[in-house]
N, C-alpha and C positions, 0 to 999 in steps of 0.2 A: 534533660538534654534538649527536649523540644523547645523549651524556653531559650536556651543558648542559641539554637539555630534561628529562632524567630528574632531574637535580639540582634543577630548578625545580619539580618535583612534577607533571608532566603524567602522566595515567593511561595514555596510550598513546604514548610517545615515538617508537616505531618508525614509527607511522603519520604522525605529524607530520613526522618526518625525511623520509619519502618525499614528503610534500606540499611541504616546503621545497625539495627538490631538483627537483621538477617545476616549481615556480615559478622557481627559479634557472635551469633549463635554457632556459626561454623567453626569458630575458634575456641569455644568453651573448653573442649577437651585438652587443649594445650595451655590453658590459662594458669598462671602462677601469680602469687602475690596477694591472694585473698580478695577481699572487697576493694581495697585500694588498687590492686592490679586490674580488677575488672573495670572499675571506674576510669582508670587511666586509659585502658584499651578502648572503652566505649567513646570517650571524648577525643581520643586520637583518630578514631574512625570518623567521628562526626566532623572533626576539623578537616580531615582529608576530603570528605564529601562537600564541605562548604567551599574549599579551595577549588575543587572540580567545578562546582556550580559557577563561581565567579569567572573562571577561565572560559567556560562555555558562553557566559553572558558577554564577555569581552570580544569573543570571536563572532558573535551574532550581529548581523547588520541591524541598524536602527529601523524600526517599523513605523510607517506613517499610515494613519487611519485613512480609509477611502471615504470620500465625500462625493456622492454623485452630482451634487450641485456645482462642483468645480471641475467636472469632467467635460472637456471641450471636444471630445472625439465625435466625429460625424459618421464614422463607419461602425458597423456592428462589432461587438467584441469577439475575440477568439473563442470564448466559451460558447457564445451563441452559435457561431459557425460550427464548432465541434458537435454541439447538440443536434444541429440540423443534419450534419453528415451521419451521425449515429442513427438518426431516424431513417435515413435513406438506406443504410446497411440493413437495418431490421426489415425494411420493406423488401429489399432484394432477397434476403434469406426467406422471407415469407412466401416467395414464389417457388421455392424448392420443396421437394418432398421431405417428409419428416426424417427419413433415413439420411438424406443428403444434409439436412440441417444439423443433425446430430453428429455426423462424421466431421463436418467443418468446424462445429463448435468444439469438439474434442481435440481435433488436430491443430486448428489455428488459434482459437481463443484459449483453451486450456493448455496448449503446447505439449500435448502428449505424443509419445512415439506411436508408430503404427502398431507395434506389438501390444502396447497398453490399450489402444483403442480397440484392437481385435478382441482382447480379453473382456473389455467392458461390454462390447456389443455382441459378443458371442459368435464371432465370425473369424475366418482365417485372415492372416496378414494380406494375402493376395486379394481377397474380397474387399478389404478396407482400402487398399490401393486403388482398386477399380471404382469403388464408391466415391473416393475423394476425387479421382480424375473426372468422373462423370458429373459430380457436383460442381466442380470448377468450370467444366465445359458449359453446363446449364447456366451458371452464374454469369459467365462471359457472354453467352448468347442473350440473356435478359438485359445485361448492361448495354450491349450494342443496340438492341432493339429500342431501349429507352432513349439512348443518345440520338438515334435516328429520328425518333418521334419528337424529341425536343428541338431538333434543328429544322424540322419541316414546318 
């Protein structure tokens, strides 16, 4: 069957073969027709996976390789800008206490609820609300201080 998929032009026939056998395995209990029935079922699954592959390929936009020699941009890339901003966020958080860093990481980055953060940090929900409020106040104060220093 892998040869069939390879001959049909799939770019990863081994992966599709594994997928076919996993689908086939779940249907073994309902199989009828002996060896011929099994062979027919395996190839019908393989054919369906092949059709799915070509449908995905047709919907995928054509990709063009990136060649930096032909890049005429004169401004930094968005990726460079994002990396610079991330470094700034790390620096801002570094100015906070460990407890404030932890509560902001769990609430903002991990997107956990107040109750979940309270359970993780071993504190009450009210204490987490206070920690988060103070951490955000400290972060705001640091940001205002940095902005004033940059404009002077």
